[in-house]
C-alpha positions in Angstrom: 61.5 18.1 -27.1 58.1 19.9 -26.8 56.0 20.3 -29.9 53.0 22.6 -30.2 49.9 20.7 -31.2 48.7 21.3 -34.9 45.2 20.2 -34.4 43.0 19.6 -31.4 40.8 17.0 -33.1 42.6 14.1 -31.6 45.4 13.3 -29.3 47.5 10.3 -29.4 46.7 7.2 -27.4 48.4 8.8 -24.3 44.8 9.6 -23.6 44.2 5.8 -23.2 46.3 6.1 -20.0 44.0 8.8 -18.6 41.0 6.7 -19.6 42.5 3.8 -17.7 42.8 6.0 -14.7 39.3 7.2 -15.1 38.0 3.7 -15.2 39.9 3.0 -11.9 38.5 6.0 -10.1 35.0 5.3 -11.5 35.2 1.6 -10.2 36.3 2.8 -6.7 33.5 5.3 -6.6 30.9 2.9 -7.9 32.0 0.1 -5.5 31.7 2.4 -2.6 28.2 3.6 -3.6 27.3 -0.1 -4.3 28.2 -1.0 -0.7 26.0 1.8 0.5 23.1 0.6 -1.7 23.4 -2.9 -0.4 23.1 -1.7 3.2 20.0 0.3 2.2 18.5 -2.9 0.7 19.4 -4.7 4.0 17.8 -2.0 6.1 14.6 -2.4 4.1 14.6 -6.2 4.4 14.6 -6.2 8.2 11.1 -6.6 9.2 9.9 -5.2 12.6 8.3 -8.3 14.2 7.4 -8.8 17.9 10.2 -10.1 20.0 13.0 -8.9 17.7 15.1 -5.8 17.7 13.7 -3.1 15.6 15.0 -2.4 12.1 16.5 0.9 13.2 18.2 -0.8 16.2 20.0 -3.2 14.0 21.2 -0.6 11.5 22.4 1.6 14.3 24.3 -1.2 15.9 26.6 -1.5 12.8 30.2 -0.3 13.0 30.4 3.6 12.9 31.6 3.8 9.3 28.9 1.6 7.8 26.2 3.1 10.1 27.1 6.5 8.6 26.9 5.1 5.2 23.5 3.5 6.0 21.8 6.4 7.7 18.1 6.8 7.2 17.5 9.2 4.3 14.3 11.2 4.8 11.9 11.7 1.8 10.8 15.1 0.7 7.3 14.3 2.3 9.0 13.5 5.6 8.5 9.7 5.4 11.2 7.3 6.2 13.1 5.8 3.1 14.0 2.9 5.2 10.4 1.5 5.6 9.5 -1.1 3.2 5.9 -0.1 3.1 6.6 3.6 2.6 9.3 3.2 0.1 7.7 0.8 -2.3 9.3 -2.5 -1.4 7.8 -5.2 -3.6 8.8 -8.9 -3.8 12.2 -8.1 -2.4 12.9 -5.3 -5.1 13.4 -1.7 -4.1 11.3 0.5 -6.4 12.3 3.9 -4.9 13.6 6.1 -7.7 16.1 7.9 -5.6 17.6 4.5 -4.4 17.9 3.4 -8.1 19.5 6.8 -9.0 22.5 6.2 -6.7 22.7 2.4 -7.0 24.4 1.0 -10.0 26.7 -1.9 -10.6 30.5 -1.1 -11.1 30.5 -3.0 -14.4 28.1 -0.2 -15.8 30.9 2.3 -15.2 33.4 0.2 -17.1 31.0 -0.4 -20.0 30.3 3.3 -20.3 34.0 4.5 -20.1 35.0 1.7 -22.5 32.4 2.7 -25.0 33.4 6.4 -24.8 37.1 5.3 -25.2 36.4 3.2 -28.2 34.2 5.8 -29.9 36.9 8.4 -29.4 39.6 6.2 -30.7 37.8 5.1 -33.8 36.0 8.3 -34.7 39.1 10.6 -34.0 37.4 12.8 -31.4 39.7 12.8 -28.3 39.1 15.4 -25.8 42.2 17.4 -25.0 44.0 15.7 -22.1 46.5 17.7 -20.0 50.1 16.7 -20.2 50.1 15.3 -23.8 51.5 18.4 -25.6 54.8 16.6 -26.2 52.9 14.2 -28.5 52.2 15.5 -32.0 48.5 15.3 -33.1 47.0 14.2 -36.4 47.0 17.1 -38.9 43.3 17.4 -39.7 43.7 18.5 -43.3 46.4 16.0 -44.3 44.9 12.7 -45.1 45.6 9.7 -47.3 43.3 11.3 -50.0 45.4 14.4 -50.0 48.5 15.3 -52.2 50.8 16.8 -49.7 53.1 19.3 -51.3 56.4 19.9 -49.6 58.2 23.1 -50.6 61.8 23.9 -49.8 60.8 26.2 -47.0 58.1 24.1 -45.4 54.8 22.4 -46.1 51.9 23.8 -48.1 48.6 21.7 -48.2 47.2 21.0 -51.6 44.3 18.6 -52.2 44.0 16.0 -54.8 41.1 17.8 -56.5 43.5 20.2 -58.1 46.0 19.2 -60.8 49.4 19.6 -59.0 49.9 15.8 -59.2 49.1 15.6 -62.8 50.9 18.6 -64.0 54.0 18.0 -62.0 57.2 18.5 -64.2 55.3 19.5 -67.3 56.5 22.4 -69.5 55.4 25.7 -67.9 54.8 24.2 -64.5 56.8 24.1 -61.3 59.4 21.3 -61.4 58.7 18.6 -58.7 59.1 14.9 -57.7 56.1 12.8 -57.1 56.5 10.2 -54.2 54.0 7.3 -53.6 54.4 5.7 -50.2 52.8 2.9 -48.1 53.6 0.6 -45.2 52.4 -2.4 -43.3 50.2 -4.2 -45.9 50.8 -7.6 -44.3 50.2 -9.6 -47.4 47.4 -7.4 -48.8 49.4 -5.2 -51.1 47.4 -6.3 -54.1 44.3 -4.7 -52.6 45.8 -1.3 -52.8 44.5 1.2 -55.4 47.9 2.4 -56.7 48.0 5.7 -58.7 49.4 5.4 -62.2 51.3 8.6 -62.0 54.3 9.0 -59.8 58.1 9.1 -59.9 59.3 7.4 -56.6 57.8 4.5 -54.6 58.6 4.0 -50.9 57.5 1.0 -48.8 58.3 1.3 -45.0 58.2 -2.3 -44.1 56.1 -5.3 -43.2 54.8 -6.8 -46.4 54.6 -10.1 -44.5 51.5 -11.8 -43.5 52.5 -13.7 -40.4 55.2 -13.6 -37.8 57.9 -14.5 -40.4 58.0 -14.1 -44.1 58.2 -17.0 -46.6 59.8 -17.5 -49.9 56.4 -17.4 -51.5 55.5 -14.1 -49.9 58.8 -12.5 -50.9 58.3 -13.7 -54.5 54.8 -12.4 -54.8 55.8 -9.1 -53.2 58.7 -8.8 -55.7 56.2 -9.5 -58.6 53.9 -6.8 -57.4 56.8 -4.4 -57.2 57.6 -5.1 -60.8 54.1 -4.3 -61.9 54.2 -0.8 -60.5 54.7 2.0 -63.0 57.2 4.1 -61.1 60.8 4.7 -62.1 62.3 4.5 -58.7 61.3 2.0 -56.0 62.6 1.6 -52.5 61.8 -0.8 -49.7 62.8 -0.7 -46.0 62.3 -4.0 -44.1 59.9 -4.4 -41.3 60.2 -6.5 -38.1 58.3 -9.4 -39.7 60.2 -9.3 -43.0 62.7 -12.0 -42.1 62.9 -15.7 -42.7 62.0 -18.3 -40.0 65.3 -20.1 -39.3 63.2 -23.1 -38.6 61.4 -22.9 -42.1 62.2 -26.2 -43.9 61.8 -24.6 -47.4 65.2 -25.3 -49.1 64.9 -22.2 -51.2 65.6 -19.9 -48.2 68.8 -21.6 -47.2 71.6 -19.0 -47.7 69.1 -16.8 -49.5 69.2 -13.1 -48.8 65.9 -11.1 -49.0 67.8 -8.3 -50.7 68.8 -10.6 -53.5 65.2 -11.8 -54.0 63.7 -8.2 -54.3 64.9 -7.6 -57.7 62.4 -5.0 -58.6 63.2 -2.5 -55.9 66.3 -1.3 -53.9 66.4 -2.5 -50.3 67.4 0.5 -48.1 68.5 -1.0 -44.8 70.9 1.4 -43.3 71.6 2.8 -46.7 71.3 6.1 -48.6 70.1 6.7 -52.1 70.0 9.7 -54.4 67.1 10.1 -56.8 67.4 12.1 -59.9 64.1 12.8 -61.6 62.7 15.6 -63.7 65.8 17.7 -63.3 65.5 17.4 -59.4 67.2 15.5 -56.7 65.9 13.7 -53.7 68.2 12.4 -50.9 66.8 9.2 -49.2 67.8 7.2 -46.2 66.3 4.0 -44.8 66.6 2.3 -41.5 64.6 -0.9 -40.3 65.7 -1.0 -36.6 63.2 -0.4 -33.8 63.2 -1.2 -30.1 60.0 -3.0 -29.7 58.5 -6.2 -31.2 60.4 -8.9 -33.0 61.3 -11.1 -34.6 63.6 -9.1 -36.9 65.5 -5.8 -36.8 65.0 -5.3 -33.1 67.5 -3.7 -30.8 67.2 -3.0 -27.1 65.9 0.5 -26.4 68.7 3.0 -25.8 71.4 0.3 -26.4 74.7 1.2 -27.8 73.9 -0.6 -31.1 70.6 1.2 -31.6 72.3 4.5 -30.8 74.9 3.7 -33.5 72.3 3.0 -36.0 70.5 6.2 -35.4 73.7 8.2 -35.4 74.6 7.0 -38.9 71.6 8.7 -40.4 73.0 11.8 -42.3 71.8 15.2 -41.6 69.7 17.1 -44.2 68.2 14.1 -46.0 65.0 14.9 -47.8 63.2 11.7 -46.9 63.9 9.5 -43.9 62.2 6.0 -44.1 62.1 4.0 -40.9 59.9 1.1 -40.0 59.2 2.2 -36.5 57.9 5.7 -35.4 59.5 8.2 -33.0 58.0 8.4 -29.6 54.8 10.5 -29.4 54.5 10.8 -33.2 52.0 8.3 -34.8 53.1 5.6 -32.3 49.7 4.6 -30.9 49.6 0.9 -30.2 46.4 0.2 -28.6 45.8 -0.9 -25.9 49.4 -0.2 -24.9 49.7 3.4 -25.4 52.7 5.2 -27.1 55.5 2.8 -27.9 57.7 4.8 -30.2 61.5 5.2 -30.1 62.6 8.1 -27.9 66.1 8.0 -29.3 64.8 8.4 -32.8 62.7 11.3 -31.6 65.9 13.0 -30.4 67.9 12.2 -33.5 65.1 13.8 -35.7 66.1 17.2 -34.2 69.5 16.7 -35.7 68.6 15.1 -39.0 65.5 17.4 -39.8 64.2 15.6 -42.9 61.6 17.3 -45.0 59.6 14.1 -44.9 59.7 11.2 -42.4 57.6 8.1 -43.3 57.2 4.9 -41.1 54.6 2.4 -40.1 54.9 -0.5 -37.6 52.1 0.7 -35.1 48.9 0.5 -37.1 46.9 2.5 -34.6 48.8 5.7 -35.3 48.2 6.0 -39.1 48.0 9.6 -40.4 50.1 12.7 -40.9 51.7 14.8 -38.3 53.6 18.1 -38.7 56.5 19.9 -37.1 58.2 23.0 -38.4 60.2 21.9 -41.4 59.2 18.2 -41.2 56.1 16.2 -42.1 55.7 12.8 -40.4 53.4 10.2 -41.8 52.5 6.7 -40.4 51.7 5.0 -43.7 50.2 1.7 -42.0 47.5 0.4 -44.4 45.9 -2.2 -42.2 43.9 -2.2 -39.0 45.2 -2.9 -35.5 45.2 -6.7 -36.0 46.3 -6.7 -39.6 43.1 -8.4 -40.8 42.0 -5.9 -43.5 43.0 -2.8 -45.2 41.8 0.4 -43.7 43.6 2.7 -46.2 43.4 1.1 -49.6 45.2 4.1 -51.3 48.9 5.0 -50.6 50.1 8.4 -49.6 51.2 10.9 -52.1 53.8 13.6 -51.6 54.8 16.3 -54.0 58.4 17.6 -53.6 59.0 21.1 -55.0 62.4 22.6 -54.9 
């Protein structure tokens, strides 16, 4: 499926692949030029002394390819660049500006391209690379500080500075349901600045800090859920939200996480219908993804994964998955796009009004297709060391 880009401010990390190729080409070019520079230096170091072949004779006796690369380059004033005295040779160092202009170490090329790549990745200013149109781009006006209003016929953007959030459902105002959503807090959920107004809370997986979750982490996450002021709370498990089978803690023996999360509904391959303010919202949650363990991982394009995806009902209002579809918020630096291609295909059948997920922290942000808004809700940085979004996303559903 090909989707027209919404914004040209930043492509997904497919550009990282182009940057890698740019580094390779730059290395090859700079290495070739560096060899030529070495030969220029060798030429200058050959002193013409009595009884020895002349400097020019030695250079011209090299193999044809290297001799061509090492040919004498005339100066504008007609002098010979190969002469140490005329070209400013001093203490074994060449001072000629033209020599320095073409002679640079290959590592300089790598450093420059790497700095450009990092600056582009973290400031959100990718150039438009060819061949990336199938990957949705970040919507520049939909951010974590925005209340995103989803109308029945599409998306209209409303900013938090106006009172659509506070007036939702009040007498005389348009009926709506307010959804608060976040993902991938990795143990830092208590650092979030949660709004006090809202009807539905969604968590798209990975509350765990570590490879596996522990009884203490589940207990703390459940207590935090109980402190939230929202009437309806739903959680989808992430790939880290499973117990370690080698954990000696006796409290997890035979324990099911869905039984421990008493302050929210765990939506793992399940549907839910929310009735709020006279409105209805159909939800479906699915934790499975084809990359990264230890939990809820199925082989890409396997029969089991296809069956899980086929079970998603058509026409749901909100689809909650832990992993992203391919090309939509699935940046996983430095490994490029790692989303689920099968999920991307199924989305054309399901067509939810809102699709929220996390998993790949580098792709956090909102993305739009006709009829569907996608949002990577990941709250932490690439290495899950600190919160980069300390506020959850807010969505306003209007019938």
